[in-house]
MDAnalysis code that builds the backbone (N, CA, C; Angstrom):
import MDAnalysis as mda
import numpy as np

u = mda.Universe.empty(711, n_residues=237, atom_resindex=np.repeat(np.arange(237), 3), trajectory=True)
u.add_TopologyAttr("name", ["N", "CA", "C"] * 237)
u.add_TopologyAttr("resid", np.arange(1, 238))
u.add_TopologyAttr("resname", ["ALA", "ALA", "THR", "ASN", "ALA", "THR", "LEU", "LEU", "GLU", "ALA", "ASP", "LEU", "ALA", "ARG", "ALA", "ARG", "ALA", "GLU", "LEU", "ALA", "ALA", "PHE", "LEU", "ASP", "ARG", "GLY", "THR", "ILE", "SER", "GLY", "ALA", "ASP", "ILE", "VAL", "VAL", "ALA", "ILE", "ASP", "ASP", "ALA", "PRO", "LEU", "ALA", "LEU", "PRO", "PRO", "ARG", "ASP", "GLU", "THR", "PRO", "SER", "GLN", "ARG", "PRO", "ASP", "VAL", "VAL", "ALA", "ALA", "ARG", "GLU", "ARG", "LEU", "ALA", "ALA", "ALA", "GLY", "ALA", "GLY", "VAL", "THR", "ALA", "GLU", "ARG", "ALA", "MET", "ILE", "VAL", "ARG", "GLU", "LEU", "GLY", "ALA", "THR", "PHE", "GLY", "ALA", "LYS", "ARG", "THR", "ALA", "GLY", "THR", "THR", "SER", "MET", "VAL", "ALA", "GLY", "MET", "SER", "LEU", "PRO", "LEU", "PRO", "ILE", "PHE", "ASN", "SER", "ASN", "ARG", "GLY", "GLU", "VAL", "ALA", "ARG", "ALA", "ASN", "GLY", "GLU", "ARG", "ASP", "ALA", "ALA", "ALA", "LEU", "GLU", "LEU", "ALA", "ALA", "ARG", "GLU", "ARG", "THR", "ALA", "SER", "ALA", "GLU", "VAL", "VAL", "GLY", "ALA", "TYR", "GLU", "ALA", "ALA", "ARG", "LEU", "LEU", "THR", "GLU", "ARG", "ALA", "THR", "LEU", "LEU", "ALA", "GLN", "GLY", "THR", "ASP", "GLY", "ARG", "PRO", "PRO", "LEU", "LEU", "ALA", "ARG", "ALA", "ASP", "GLU", "GLY", "ARG", "ARG", "ILE", "ALA", "LEU", "GLY", "ALA", "TYR", "ARG", "GLU", "GLY", "ALA", "VAL", "SER", "LEU", "LEU", "HIS", "VAL", "ILE", "ASP", "ALA", "ALA", "ARG", "ALA", "TRP", "SER", "GLU", "ALA", "ARG", "VAL", "THR", "PHE", "TYR", "GLN", "ALA", "LEU", "TYR", "ALA", "GLN", "HIS", "GLU", "SER", "VAL", "ALA", "ALA", "LEU", "LEU", "VAL", "ALA", "ARG", "GLY", "ASP", "ASP", "LEU", "LEU", "ALA", "GLU", "LEU", "PRO", "ARG", "LEU", "SER", "THR"])
u.atoms.positions = np.array([
    [37.095, -25.679, 11.685],
    [36.554, -24.969, 10.533],
    [35.693, -23.785, 10.988],
    [34.896, -24.010, 12.018],
    [34.049, -22.923, 12.511],
    [34.891, -21.785, 13.076],
    [35.994, -22.139, 13.752],
    [36.882, -21.106, 14.297],
    [37.532, -20.306, 13.187],
    [37.995, -20.989, 12.141],
    [38.613, -20.285, 11.018],
    [37.604, -19.375, 10.331],
    [36.372, -19.853, 10.196],
    [35.347, -19.017, 9.573],
    [35.066, -17.771, 10.402],
    [35.047, -17.934, 11.727],
    [34.819, -16.785, 12.604],
    [35.950, -15.776, 12.491],
    [37.182, -16.268, 12.443],
    [38.336, -15.370, 12.301],
    [38.286, -14.632, 10.961],
    [37.902, -15.319, 9.920],
    [37.801, -14.671, 8.612],
    [36.687, -13.623, 8.601],
    [35.572, -13.914, 9.271],
    [34.496, -12.918, 9.367],
    [34.959, -11.685, 10.130],
    [35.764, -11.898, 11.172],
    [36.294, -10.755, 11.924],
    [37.225, -9.926, 11.046],
    [38.072, -10.587, 10.258],
    [38.941, -9.859, 9.328],
    [38.120, -9.095, 8.304],
    [37.034, -9.699, 7.841],
    [36.165, -9.019, 6.873],
    [35.527, -7.774, 7.485],
    [35.101, -7.874, 8.752],
    [34.507, -6.706, 9.414],
    [35.515, -5.578, 9.551],
    [36.756, -5.916, 9.900],
    [37.793, -4.885, 10.004],
    [38.099, -4.275, 8.642],
    [38.158, -5.118, 7.624],
    [38.445, -4.607, 6.280],
    [37.346, -3.671, 5.804],
    [36.093, -3.998, 6.094],
    [34.994, -3.116, 5.693],
    [35.058, -1.779, 6.430],
    [35.431, -1.831, 7.722],
    [35.553, -0.585, 8.485],
    [36.677, 0.283, 7.921],
    [37.799, -0.333, 7.553],
    [38.897, 0.431, 6.969],
    [38.505, 0.988, 5.605],
    [37.759, 0.211, 4.833],
    [37.330, 0.671, 3.519],
    [36.377, 1.851, 3.633],
    [35.544, 1.870, 4.661],
    [34.588, 2.960, 4.827],
    [35.271, 4.305, 5.020],
    [36.532, 4.301, 5.465],
    [37.248, 5.563, 5.658],
    [37.512, 6.269, 4.335],
    [37.455, 5.531, 3.216],
    [37.721, 6.124, 1.911],
    [36.441, 6.453, 1.154],
    [35.293, 6.320, 1.811],
    [34.007, 6.612, 1.188],
    [33.415, 7.841, 1.845],
    [32.814, 8.716, 1.052],
    [32.296, 9.975, 1.590],
    [30.894, 10.266, 1.093],
    [30.098, 9.228, 0.930],
    [28.737, 9.433, 0.438],
    [27.728, 9.092, 1.524],
    [27.658, 9.938, 2.507],
    [26.672, 9.770, 3.564],
    [26.940, 8.553, 4.416],
    [25.981, 7.643, 4.456],
    [26.080, 6.475, 5.326],
    [26.588, 5.245, 4.598],
    [27.154, 5.384, 3.420],
    [27.652, 4.234, 2.676],
    [28.847, 3.642, 3.393],
    [28.880, 2.334, 3.522],
    [29.982, 1.640, 4.181],
    [30.654, 0.704, 3.200],
    [31.721, 0.066, 3.671],
    [32.434, -0.859, 2.813],
    [31.580, -2.036, 2.386],
    [30.570, -2.407, 3.184],
    [29.712, -3.534, 2.828],
    [28.816, -3.224, 1.637],
    [28.666, -1.950, 1.274],
    [27.799, -1.577, 0.171],
    [28.486, -1.691, -1.186],
    [29.788, -1.948, -1.214],
    [30.503, -2.112, -2.468],
    [30.430, -3.571, -2.875],
    [29.751, -3.836, -3.962],
    [29.602, -5.201, -4.461],
    [30.201, -5.258, -5.853],
    [31.174, -6.143, -6.043],
    [31.836, -6.301, -7.325],
    [31.660, -7.735, -7.794],
    [31.245, -7.901, -9.032],
    [31.080, -9.236, -9.590],
    [32.451, -9.832, -9.899],
    [32.840, -10.847, -9.142],
    [34.168, -11.437, -9.329],
    [34.185, -12.355, -10.548],
    [33.274, -13.359, -10.592],
    [33.146, -14.237, -11.748],
    [34.468, -14.916, -12.102],
    [35.246, -15.286, -11.115],
    [36.505, -16.008, -11.311],
    [37.436, -15.319, -12.296],
    [37.433, -14.005, -12.298],
    [38.273, -13.258, -13.237],
    [38.891, -12.073, -12.520],
    [40.122, -11.711, -12.868],
    [40.749, -10.539, -12.235],
    [40.099, -9.248, -12.690],
    [40.217, -8.228, -11.860],
    [39.732, -6.904, -12.238],
    [40.622, -6.317, -13.319],
    [40.045, -5.473, -14.147],
    [40.833, -4.787, -15.170],
    [41.780, -3.794, -14.494],
    [42.970, -3.683, -15.043],
    [43.960, -2.762, -14.484],
    [43.694, -1.354, -14.997],
    [43.485, -0.362, -14.112],
    [43.234, 1.006, -14.580],
    [44.460, 1.573, -15.275],
    [44.287, 2.585, -16.108],
    [45.436, 3.165, -16.813],
    [46.431, 3.784, -15.848],
    [47.681, 3.784, -16.258],
    [48.750, 4.312, -15.408],
    [48.629, 5.824, -15.302],
    [48.703, 6.333, -14.098],
    [48.630, 7.767, -13.834],
    [49.433, 8.047, -12.576],
    [50.550, 8.754, -12.730],
    [51.452, 9.018, -11.603],
    [51.239, 10.398, -10.999],
    [50.139, 11.064, -11.329],
    [49.859, 12.396, -10.779],
    [48.556, 12.338, -9.982],
    [48.604, 11.886, -8.748],
    [47.388, 11.752, -7.948],
    [46.880, 13.103, -7.457],
    [46.361, 13.898, -8.372],
    [45.951, 15.262, -8.005],
    [44.676, 15.293, -7.179],
    [43.925, 14.174, -7.121],
    [42.665, 14.160, -6.396],
    [42.784, 13.536, -5.005],
    [43.988, 13.149, -4.604],
    [44.148, 12.591, -3.264],
    [43.832, 13.649, -2.215],
    [43.117, 13.285, -1.159],
    [42.749, 14.286, -0.150],
    [43.941, 14.985, 0.478],
    [45.037, 14.237, 0.755],
    [46.181, 14.880, 1.391],
    [46.878, 15.853, 0.449],
    [46.912, 15.536, -0.854],
    [47.505, 16.458, -1.827],
    [46.634, 17.702, -1.988],
    [45.321, 17.494, -2.070],
    [44.404, 18.638, -2.191],
    [44.499, 19.527, -0.952],
    [44.587, 18.917, 0.234],
    [44.691, 19.703, 1.468],
    [45.984, 20.506, 1.494],
    [47.099, 19.894, 1.075],
    [48.371, 20.615, 1.042],
    [48.318, 21.765, 0.050],
    [47.644, 21.556, -1.076],
    [47.529, 22.631, -2.071],
    [46.688, 23.790, -1.527],
    [45.633, 23.467, -0.793],
    [44.788, 24.518, -0.215],
    [45.532, 25.279, 0.882],
    [46.364, 24.579, 1.652],
    [47.155, 25.271, 2.671],
    [48.143, 26.240, 2.036],
    [48.706, 25.860, 0.904],
    [49.606, 26.771, 0.198],
    [48.852, 28.004, -0.300],
    [47.651, 27.798, -0.836],
    [46.850, 28.938, -1.295],
    [46.480, 29.851, -0.131],
    [46.134, 29.265, 1.019],
    [45.797, 30.081, 2.193],
    [47.016, 30.853, 2.681],
    [48.191, 30.223, 2.657],
    [49.402, 30.915, 3.091],
    [49.737, 32.067, 2.143],
    [49.530, 31.869, 0.846],
    [49.756, 32.961, -0.098],
    [48.809, 34.124, 0.130],
    [47.542, 33.803, 0.440],
    [46.589, 34.872, 0.756],
    [46.980, 35.595, 2.036],
    [47.560, 34.861, 2.997],
    [48.014, 35.503, 4.224],
    [49.143, 36.474, 3.988],
    [50.056, 36.157, 3.070],
    [51.136, 37.089, 2.724],
    [50.562, 38.372, 2.133],
    [49.596, 38.221, 1.229],
    [48.973, 39.406, 0.616],
    [48.289, 40.267, 1.666],
    [47.594, 39.619, 2.618],
    [46.889, 40.383, 3.649],
    [47.866, 41.124, 4.555],
    [48.969, 40.493, 4.932],
    [49.942, 41.146, 5.815],
    [50.638, 42.304, 5.108],
    [50.907, 42.172, 3.842],
    [51.515, 43.280, 3.112],
    [50.564, 44.453, 2.982],
    [49.273, 44.159, 2.888],
    [48.299, 45.244, 2.817],
    [48.142, 45.958, 4.146],
    [48.608, 45.357, 5.251],
    [48.468, 45.971, 6.570],
    [49.622, 46.904, 6.915],
    [50.539, 47.146, 5.961],
    [51.616, 48.106, 6.232],
    [51.031, 49.479, 6.532],
    [50.051, 49.895, 5.755],
    [49.296, 51.119, 6.046],
    [48.017, 50.675, 6.729],
    [47.990, 50.767, 8.027],
    [46.916, 50.147, 8.795],
    [45.663, 51.003, 8.882],
    [45.815, 52.337, 9.024],
    [44.644, 53.165, 9.304],
    [44.602, 54.351, 8.349],
    [43.431, 54.591, 7.848],
    [43.169, 55.760, 7.009],
    [42.032, 56.530, 7.672],
    [42.349, 57.731, 8.142],
    [41.360, 58.509, 8.872],
    [40.893, 59.731, 8.094],
    [39.670, 60.174, 8.362],
    [39.096, 61.359, 7.728],
    [38.423, 62.209, 8.802],
    [38.514, 63.524, 8.645],
    [37.934, 64.467, 9.606],
    [37.061, 65.459, 8.859],
    [35.874, 65.738, 9.408],
    [34.968, 66.712, 8.797],
    [34.170, 67.369, 9.921],
    [34.100, 68.725, 9.855],
    [33.369, 69.439, 10.892],
    [33.284, 70.934, 10.598],
    [32.833, 71.662, 11.604],
    [32.675, 73.115, 11.484],
    [33.428, 73.789, 12.623],
    [33.999, 74.967, 12.352],
    [34.775, 75.707, 13.337],
    [34.282, 77.156, 13.334],
    [34.029, 77.697, 14.538],
    [33.545, 79.069, 14.659],
    [34.608, 79.888, 15.374],
    [35.089, 80.913, 14.727],
    [36.126, 81.774, 15.280],
    [35.728, 83.234, 15.062],
    [35.653, 83.967, 16.189],
    [35.330, 85.406, 16.129],
    [34.067, 85.664, 15.325],
    [33.050, 84.875, 15.568],
    [31.777, 85.054, 14.900],
    [31.732, 84.533, 13.499],
    [32.812, 83.936, 13.060],
    [32.857, 83.390, 11.696],
    [32.867, 81.872, 11.759],
    [31.989, 81.265, 11.034],
    [31.893, 79.792, 10.970],
    [32.560, 79.299, 9.696],
    [33.435, 78.403, 9.873],
    [34.137, 77.828, 8.715],
    [34.072, 76.305, 8.765],
    [34.194, 75.702, 7.614],
    [34.156, 74.242, 7.498],
    [35.592, 73.701, 7.576],
    [35.727, 72.608, 8.309],
    [37.035, 71.984, 8.473],
    [36.948, 70.542, 7.957],
    [37.827, 70.146, 7.075],
    [37.891, 68.769, 6.541],
    [39.358, 68.368, 6.460],
    [39.613, 67.132, 6.711],
    [40.988, 66.657, 6.650],
    [41.065, 65.151, 6.514],
    [42.241, 64.668, 6.228],
    [42.485, 63.233, 6.052],
    [43.833, 62.894, 6.689],
    [43.881, 61.767, 7.360],
    [45.135, 61.322, 7.979],
    [45.555, 59.995, 7.348],
    [46.799, 59.940, 6.944],
    [47.346, 58.738, 6.326],
    [48.709, 58.456, 6.942],
    [48.814, 57.475, 7.834],
    [50.100, 57.192, 8.466],
    [51.093, 56.632, 7.451],
    [52.297, 57.133, 7.465],
    [53.349, 56.666, 6.562],
    [54.133, 55.539, 7.226],
    [54.351, 54.437, 6.498],
    [55.091, 53.317, 7.090],
    [56.596, 53.561, 7.096],
    [56.986, 54.591, 7.843],
    [58.405, 54.952, 7.849],
    [59.244, 53.845, 8.469],
    [58.776, 53.289, 9.559],
    [59.537, 52.257, 10.249],
    [59.067, 50.838, 9.909],
    [58.037, 50.710, 9.046],
    [57.511, 49.397, 8.613],
    [57.331, 48.472, 9.816],
    [56.422, 48.853, 10.692],
    [56.220, 48.088, 11.918],
    [55.599, 46.711, 11.669],
    [55.139, 46.447, 10.453],
    [54.490, 45.167, 10.168],
    [55.426, 44.176, 9.484],
    [56.704, 44.511, 9.387],
    [57.589, 43.616, 8.642],
    [57.750, 42.257, 9.322],
    [57.580, 42.190, 10.627],
    [57.652, 40.892, 11.309],
    [56.537, 39.963, 10.883],
    [55.307, 40.485, 10.795],
    [54.181, 39.667, 10.370],
    [54.317, 39.257, 8.911],
    [54.862, 40.149, 8.081],
    [55.079, 39.804, 6.677],
    [56.089, 38.676, 6.561],
    [57.169, 38.759, 7.352],
    [58.175, 37.700, 7.324],
    [57.590, 36.376, 7.795],
    [56.742, 36.435, 8.829],
    [56.107, 35.210, 9.307],
    [55.210, 34.597, 8.236],
    [54.418, 35.437, 7.580],
    [53.532, 34.939, 6.533],
    [54.329, 34.355, 5.366],
    [55.455, 35.000, 5.024],
    [56.300, 34.452, 3.961],
    [56.868, 33.092, 4.356],
    [57.265, 32.953, 5.603],
    [57.783, 31.672, 6.077],
    [56.733, 30.577, 6.032],
    [55.513, 30.909, 6.441],
    [54.438, 29.923, 6.389],
    [54.128, 29.526, 4.953],
    [54.179, 30.489, 4.038],
    [53.936, 30.155, 2.628],
    [55.030, 29.236, 2.089],
    [56.300, 29.528, 2.413],
    [57.393, 28.677, 1.944],
    [57.285, 27.272, 2.533],
    [56.907, 27.202, 3.810],
    [56.748, 25.883, 4.441],
    [55.615, 25.099, 3.784],
    [54.511, 25.794, 3.464],
    [53.388, 25.125, 2.797],
    [53.782, 24.651, 1.405],
    [54.623, 25.435, 0.698],
    [55.078, 25.025, -0.634],
    [55.952, 23.777, -0.539],
    [56.848, 23.742, 0.441],
    [57.690, 22.556, 0.619],
    [56.857, 21.344, 1.024],
    [55.875, 21.558, 1.873],
    [55.005, 20.452, 2.283],
    [54.228, 19.898, 1.092],
    [53.735, 20.773, 0.224],
    [53.017, 20.331, -0.964],
    [53.929, 19.526, -1.882],
    [55.151, 20.010, -2.101],
    [56.081, 19.285, -2.970],
    [56.406, 17.905, -2.397],
    [56.634, 17.848, -1.080],
    [56.935, 16.561, -0.451],
    [55.739, 15.620, -0.525],
    [54.541, 16.152, -0.300],
    [53.343, 15.323, -0.361],
    [53.113, 14.800, -1.768],
    [53.339, 15.630, -2.783],
    [53.163, 15.182, -4.157],
    [54.177, 14.101, -4.530],
    [55.421, 14.260, -4.083],
    [56.427, 13.228, -4.365],
    [56.074, 11.919, -3.674],
    [55.653, 12.007, -2.411],
    [55.272, 10.802, -1.685],
    [54.070, 10.116, -2.330],
    [53.084, 10.908, -2.720],
    [51.892, 10.342, -3.349],
    [52.234, 9.689, -4.687],
    [53.087, 10.326, -5.469],
    [53.488, 9.745, -6.754],
    [54.227, 8.426, -6.546],
    [55.119, 8.384, -5.539],
    [55.842, 7.143, -5.260],
    [54.880, 6.041, -4.825],
    [53.894, 6.379, -4.004],
    [52.926, 5.382, -3.568],
    [52.093, 4.878, -4.738],
    [51.730, 5.769, -5.658],
    [50.953, 5.350, -6.822],
    [51.779, 4.430, -7.716],
    [53.051, 4.771, -7.928],
    [53.916, 3.921, -8.760],
    [54.052, 2.530, -8.143],
    [54.298, 2.473, -6.828],
    [54.410, 1.179, -6.168],
    [53.121, 0.385, -6.229],
    [51.980, 1.049, -5.998],
    [50.698, 0.354, -6.046],
    [50.388, -0.133, -7.457],
    [50.759, 0.668, -8.462],
    [50.492, 0.253, -9.845],
    [51.336, -0.964, -10.223],
    [52.613, -0.959, -9.858],
    [53.474, -2.084, -10.202],
    [53.000, -3.356, -9.508],
    [52.591, -3.249, -8.245],
    [52.071, -4.417, -7.538],
    [50.799, -4.930, -8.203],
    [49.901, -4.015, -8.561],
    [48.664, -4.426, -9.223],
    [48.948, -5.033, -10.594],
    [49.931, -4.498, -11.301],
    [50.259, -5.032, -12.626],
    [50.799, -6.465, -12.523],
    [51.718, -6.692, -11.593],
    [52.274, -8.034, -11.444],
    [51.199, -9.042, -11.032],
    [50.359, -8.664, -10.071],
    [49.315, -9.581, -9.629],
    [48.260, -9.798, -10.713],
    [48.002, -8.761, -11.528],
    [47.055, -8.924, -12.634],
    [47.592, -9.912, -13.663],
    [48.880, -9.796, -13.980],
    [49.474, -10.740, -14.931],
    [49.411, -12.164, -14.397],
    [49.735, -12.361, -13.113],
    [49.708, -13.699, -12.532],
    [48.294, -14.258, -12.479],
    [47.330, -13.441, -12.037],
    [45.948, -13.915, -11.959],
    [45.384, -14.203, -13.341],
    [45.771, -13.415, -14.343],
    [45.302, -13.663, -15.704],
    [45.857, -14.976, -16.242],
    [47.127, -15.259, -15.958],
    [47.707, -16.530, -16.381],
    [46.995, -17.709, -15.732],
    [46.664, -17.579, -14.443],
    [45.967, -18.659, -13.761],
    [44.548, -18.839, -14.288],
    [43.909, -17.738, -14.668],
    [42.521, -17.808, -15.113],
    [42.395, -18.231, -16.573],
    [43.349, -17.826, -17.416],
    [43.237, -18.078, -18.849],
    [44.173, -19.171, -19.344],
    [45.152, -19.555, -18.543],
    [46.082, -20.574, -18.979],
    [47.171, -20.006, -19.881],
    [48.154, -20.833, -20.226],
    [49.265, -20.420, -21.081],
    [49.547, -21.500, -22.115],
    [50.076, -21.070, -23.254],
    [50.484, -21.987, -24.326],
    [49.353, -22.910, -24.752],
    [48.154, -22.374, -24.782],
    [47.029, -23.176, -25.221],
    [46.510, -24.169, -24.211],
    [47.100, -24.225, -23.024],
    [46.630, -25.146, -22.011],
    [45.428, -24.566, -21.281],
    [44.540, -25.424, -20.767],
    [43.361, -24.908, -20.049],
    [43.771, -24.232, -18.759],
    [42.897, -23.457, -18.166],
    [43.215, -22.770, -16.913],
    [43.544, -23.747, -15.790],
    [44.088, -23.183, -14.733],
    [44.547, -23.996, -13.606],
    [43.427, -24.844, -13.024],
    [42.266, -24.243, -12.784],
    [41.175, -24.986, -12.166],
    [40.666, -26.086, -13.086],
    [40.629, -25.814, -14.392],
    [40.163, -26.833, -15.329],
    [41.122, -28.019, -15.374],
    [42.433, -27.745, -15.341],
    [43.411, -28.838, -15.347],
    [43.289, -29.677, -14.076],
    [43.154, -28.986, -12.930],
    [43.035, -29.724, -11.674],
    [41.763, -30.553, -11.636],
    [40.652, -29.998, -12.130],
    [39.400, -30.747, -12.137],
    [39.470, -31.922, -13.097],
    [40.126, -31.713, -14.239],
    [40.277, -32.811, -15.188],
    [41.125, -33.945, -14.605],
    [42.226, -33.568, -13.924],
    [43.050, -34.591, -13.295],
    [42.297, -35.379, -12.248],
    [41.447, -34.692, -11.477],
    [40.667, -35.385, -10.464],
    [39.674, -36.353, -11.100],
    [39.022, -35.908, -12.176],
    [38.050, -36.792, -12.837],
    [38.730, -38.000, -13.473],
    [39.923, -37.767, -14.057],
    [40.648, -38.892, -14.667],
    [41.056, -39.915, -13.606],
    [41.564, -39.399, -12.471],
    [41.965, -40.309, -11.397],
    [40.773, -41.086, -10.853],
    [39.632, -40.403, -10.722],
    [38.448, -41.086, -10.200],
    [37.956, -42.143, -11.185],
    [37.967, -41.809, -12.483],
    [37.551, -42.795, -13.482],
    [38.481, -43.995, -13.533],
    [39.800, -43.731, -13.445],
    [40.757, -44.836, -13.451],
    [40.585, -45.707, -12.208],
    [40.263, -45.098, -11.089],
    [40.058, -45.880, -9.867],
    [38.833, -46.780, -9.992],
    [37.781, -46.260, -10.599],
    [36.582, -47.061, -10.780],
    [36.838, -48.257, -11.701],
    [37.761, -48.108, -12.635],
    [38.098, -49.206, -13.523],
    [39.169, -50.109, -12.941],
    [39.682, -49.755, -11.761],
    [40.677, -50.575, -11.105],
    [42.084, -50.366, -11.603],
    [42.319, -49.277, -12.342],
    [43.648, -49.033, -12.899],
    [44.593, -48.395, -11.901],
    [44.079, -47.670, -10.949],
    [44.914, -46.994, -9.962],
    [44.341, -47.268, -8.582],
    [45.154, -46.994, -7.575],
    [44.713, -47.200, -6.199],
    [43.995, -45.956, -5.681],
    [43.440, -46.107, -4.481],
    [42.723, -44.991, -3.856],
    [43.663, -43.836, -3.551],
    [44.934, -44.109, -3.332],
    [45.885, -43.039, -3.029],
    [45.999, -42.055, -4.191],
    [45.918, -42.558, -5.424],
    [45.971, -41.655, -6.577],
    [44.767, -40.719, -6.584],
    [43.624, -41.241, -6.225],
    [42.419, -40.401, -6.169],
    [42.560, -39.347, -5.078],
    [43.088, -39.740, -3.924],
    [43.275, -38.787, -2.820],
    [44.277, -37.711, -3.210],
    [45.370, -38.107, -3.889],
    [46.360, -37.120, -4.345],
    [45.752, -36.154, -5.357],
    [44.939, -36.679, -6.272],
    [44.300, -35.813, -7.267],
    [43.322, -34.848, -6.596],
    [42.594, -35.334, -5.594],
    [41.655, -34.461, -4.879],
    [42.405, -33.390, -4.093],
    [43.541, -33.756, -3.500],
    [44.344, -32.772, -2.779],
    [44.908, -31.726, -3.747],
    [45.383, -32.172, -4.898],
    [45.905, -31.223, -5.885],
    [44.806, -30.284, -6.370],
    [43.599, -30.829, -6.550],
    [42.473, -29.988, -6.975],
    [42.144, -28.948, -5.904],
    [42.131, -29.350, -4.635],
    [41.844, -28.415, -3.549],
    [42.932, -27.346, -3.437],
    [44.195, -27.751, -3.531],
    [45.284, -26.783, -3.451],
    [45.260, -25.812, -4.631],
    [44.886, -26.311, -5.807],
    [44.798, -25.430, -6.973],
    [43.716, -24.374, -6.783],
    [42.583, -24.759, -6.223],
    [41.513, -23.792, -5.965],
    [41.959, -22.748, -4.951],
    [42.628, -23.190, -3.872],
    [43.104, -22.242, -2.862],
    [44.113, -21.277, -3.472],
    [45.041, -21.808, -4.272],
    [46.046, -20.956, -4.912],
    [45.405, -19.954, -5.850],
    [44.453, -20.407, -6.632],
    [43.810, -19.524, -7.598],
    [43.058, -18.390, -6.916],
    [42.263, -18.729, -5.906],
    [41.453, -17.696, -5.260],
    [42.288, -16.787, -4.364],
    [43.391, -17.281, -3.849],
    [44.299, -16.388, -3.131],
    [44.906, -15.364, -4.077],
    [45.332, -15.815, -5.262],
    [45.876, -14.886, -6.256],
    [44.810, -13.909, -6.736],
    [43.587, -14.408, -6.924],
    [42.505, -13.538, -7.380],
    [42.161, -12.493, -6.325],
    [42.123, -12.904, -5.053],
    [41.845, -11.960, -3.969],
    [42.945, -10.906, -3.866],
    [44.203, -11.363, -3.966],
    [45.315, -10.414, -3.895],
    [45.263, -9.426, -5.050],
    [44.859, -9.886, -6.223],
    [44.764, -8.974, -7.372],
    [43.652, -7.948, -7.168],
    [42.506, -8.375, -6.677],
    [41.409, -7.435, -6.410],
    [41.822, -6.420, -5.337],
    [42.483, -6.911, -4.301],
    [42.916, -6.024, -3.232],
    [43.939, -5.015, -3.735],
    [44.849, -5.448, -4.618],
    [45.874, -4.536, -5.136],
    [45.256, -3.462, -6.031],
    [44.244, -3.811, -6.812],
    [43.579, -2.813, -7.655],
    [42.845, -1.791, -6.791],
    [42.172, -2.264, -5.730],
    [41.498, -1.329, -4.817],
    [42.514, -0.415, -4.138],
    [43.670, -0.966, -3.737],
    [44.711, -0.136, -3.122],
    [45.250, 0.889, -4.105],
    [45.356, 0.522, -5.378],
    [45.800, 1.476, -6.397],
    [44.800, 2.622, -6.551],
    [43.507, 2.302, -6.566],
    [42.489, 3.354, -6.683],
    [42.526, 4.291, -5.480],
    [42.748, 3.729, -4.289],
    [42.844, 4.562, -3.089],
    [44.078, 5.450, -3.159],
    [45.204, 4.895, -3.611],
    [46.433, 5.688, -3.710],
    [46.292, 6.822, -4.709],
    [45.488, 6.622, -5.742],
    [45.277, 7.669, -6.735],
    [44.207, 8.662, -6.326],
    [43.419, 8.333, -5.310],
    [42.348, 9.218, -4.889],
    [41.094, 9.086, -5.721],
    [40.918, 7.942, -6.417],
    [39.735, 7.742, -7.247],
    [38.536, 7.357, -6.394],
    [37.367, 7.420, -7.013],
    [36.121, 7.064, -6.341],
    [35.924, 5.558, -6.450],
    [35.994, 4.854, -5.321],
    [35.865, 3.402, -5.352],
    [34.493, 2.959, -5.854],
    [33.445, 3.660, -5.443],
    [32.092, 3.268, -5.842],
    [31.889, 3.382, -7.345],
    [32.597, 4.304, -7.987],
    [32.452, 4.474, -9.430],
    [33.413, 3.596, -10.217],
    [34.613, 3.370, -9.689],
    [35.648, 2.691, -10.459],
    [35.584, 1.167, -10.346],
    [35.357, 0.635, -9.139],
    [35.401, -0.816, -8.977],
    [34.368, -1.556, -9.822],
    [33.083, -1.142, -9.835],
    [32.140, -1.855, -10.722],
    [32.528, -1.753, -12.195],
    [33.095, -0.641, -12.606],
    [33.473, -0.493, -14.016],
    [34.626, -1.410, -14.376],
    [35.574, -1.610, -13.458],
    [36.735, -2.452, -13.729],
    [36.387, -3.938, -13.706],
    [35.222, -4.303, -13.173],
    [34.846, -5.703, -13.093],
    [34.099, -6.175, -14.323],
    [33.807, -5.280, -15.259],
    [33.064, -5.652, -16.454],
    [33.997, -5.981, -17.586],
])
């Protein structure tokens, strides 16, 4: 038991470290997120297949904007230099003012290579953004469906079906009935042991489903790019 507890603590430490990668509020770590479980599944957030706030999508969008600005800058460099001349000239005792302007004409368009490169980078950034948005949308859809299925299962276990009490209440009732019958001599000790085993297995099953549901909701929020510190406490109420 002590070994299993140590292994679970190690898994918890790794999970907190991984969770901290999605937090950006100074020194806040995964251990600072506290959600009231209260033997109930988290509320399922509304469906949204446009993860516009995901960091990778935002970064791809900014790269596209930078590439577009680069195209504009390279096109403006076709006429690279604009020169002006101003001075005085003295000829045969006569002083005259001299002013002029030089404007190179892009006859051979020597900058067309850089313009083509900038256009290529912009097109590549646009394709990268489209691919990233499709991938992010697919990940959000998958995370939402997983969270929805686990939410339905955890809700059934917590609330019961067809008017029957929840899973834990049924298991506890069966254990108490078996123990009472044993005290009256109606059943053997094996029935009590079986009822206690069923009660223990029911608790393990319930909390495994509840943990999986909480984990799936957190994964959905991460896939959407939501703020875990703001969303998780709200979904637990």
